[in-house]
Phi, psi and omega in degrees: 000319183298325179294327176293318178295315182296317180297319180292320179296313180298315178300316178300315180298315183293326183262330185250324184274316184227057181292333178293339181280347182047054180286138175263335177201156173232130174289149183301325184252013177289130182292116184290322180282308182298328180278354180084008181287326185221142174241192183297326177292325175298321178297316179297323178294318178297317179302315178298318180295317179302319180294314183290314187279327187236359180069027182262106178255104187286137175281163181302330179291338181265353182272079177231142180306322181297337176283351183236020187293327180206170182300316182299317181294319179296319180296318178299319179298317179299312180298320179296316182290323181290330181283339184268000000 
């Protein structure tokens, strides 16, 4: 199940957050912000996507840039929220 979540997150980032970069793949631990793949608007898009795709409605305490630093961290956040 986690691989499905990860695949959907990667696909969303490549097609909706950074379509101009024409990315073929994103490494799980690649820094999304430092590498220029995602900016603050991208974080907002990801948050809306997580709510729509996975029913993950983040509380204000979870809306931190560190929770969106890479695909693996975002995936971990989704799994944590779904378990609670």
